[in-house]
C-alpha positions as CSV (number, residue, x, y, z in Angstrom):
1,M,13.6,-0.9,13.7
2,S,15.2,-0.6,10.2
3,D,14.1,1.9,7.6
4,N,15.4,-0.5,4.9
5,Q,12.5,-1.5,2.6
6,P,14.2,-3.1,-0.4
7,K,11.1,-4.7,-1.8
8,N,8.9,-1.6,-1.6
9,P,9.1,0.1,-5.0
10,L,7.7,3.4,-3.5
11,H,10.4,3.6,-0.8
12,G,12.1,6.9,-0.9
13,K,9.8,8.3,-3.5
14,T,7.8,11.4,-2.7
15,L,4.3,11.8,-4.0
16,E,5.5,14.8,-6.0
17,A,8.2,12.7,-7.6
18,I,5.7,10.0,-8.5
19,V,3.2,12.5,-10.1
20,T,6.0,14.3,-12.0
21,S,7.3,11.0,-13.3
22,L,3.9,9.9,-14.5
23,V,3.3,13.3,-16.2
24,E,6.7,13.1,-17.9
25,H,5.9,9.5,-19.1
26,Y,2.3,9.9,-20.1
27,G,1.5,13.6,-20.3
28,W,-1.6,15.1,-18.6
29,L,-4.0,14.0,-21.3
30,E,-3.1,10.3,-21.2
31,L,-2.8,10.4,-17.4
32,G,-6.3,11.8,-17.2
33,K,-7.5,8.9,-19.4
34,R,-5.8,6.3,-17.3
35,I,-7.0,7.8,-14.0
36,D,-10.1,9.8,-14.5
37,I,-9.9,12.4,-11.8
38,R,-10.5,16.1,-12.3
39,C,-7.1,17.2,-11.1
40,F,-5.6,15.4,-14.1
41,T,-8.3,16.4,-16.7
42,S,-9.3,20.0,-15.9
43,D,-6.6,22.6,-15.8
44,P,-4.0,20.1,-14.4
45,S,-1.0,21.1,-12.4
46,I,1.4,19.3,-10.1
47,K,0.3,21.5,-7.2
48,S,-3.4,20.9,-7.5
49,S,-2.8,17.2,-8.0
50,L,-0.7,16.9,-4.9
51,K,-3.3,18.8,-2.9
52,F,-6.1,16.4,-4.0
53,L,-4.1,13.2,-3.7
54,R,-2.9,14.0,-0.2
55,K,-6.5,14.2,0.9
56,T,-7.9,11.3,-1.2
57,D,-6.6,7.9,-0.3
58,W,-8.4,6.0,-3.2
59,A,-7.0,8.4,-5.8
60,R,-3.5,8.3,-4.3
61,L,-3.6,4.5,-4.4
62,K,-4.5,4.5,-8.1
63,V,-1.6,6.9,-8.8
64,E,0.8,4.8,-6.8
65,N,-0.3,1.6,-8.6
66,L,0.0,3.2,-12.0
67,Y,3.5,4.3,-11.1
68,I,4.5,0.8,-10.0
69,E,3.1,-0.7,-13.2
70,T,4.9,1.9,-15.3
71,Q,8.2,1.4,-13.5
72,S,7.9,-2.4,-13.8
73,S,7.4,-2.1,-17.6
74,V,10.3,0.3,-17.9
75,W,12.6,-2.1,-15.9
76,K,11.5,-5.0,-18.0
77,K,12.4,-3.1,-21.2
78,K,15.9,-2.3,-19.8
79,S,16.6,-6.0,-19.1
């Protein structure tokens, strides 16, 4: 079976890379407004966010979806 997933925008991206990218793009304050979870709004850090997101599927899905939306808008602007 092939590991090639050309249509999967998350392929090859770690959760840490996704969260870091979102924080760099939005900052913690805006990220907490877009996804209202305590690990983004109360004393946020990459480490605490990763710990929570790895255990909480619904929150991880929201983060992954925001990352995909963000990357899609960035790619459109570059075109």
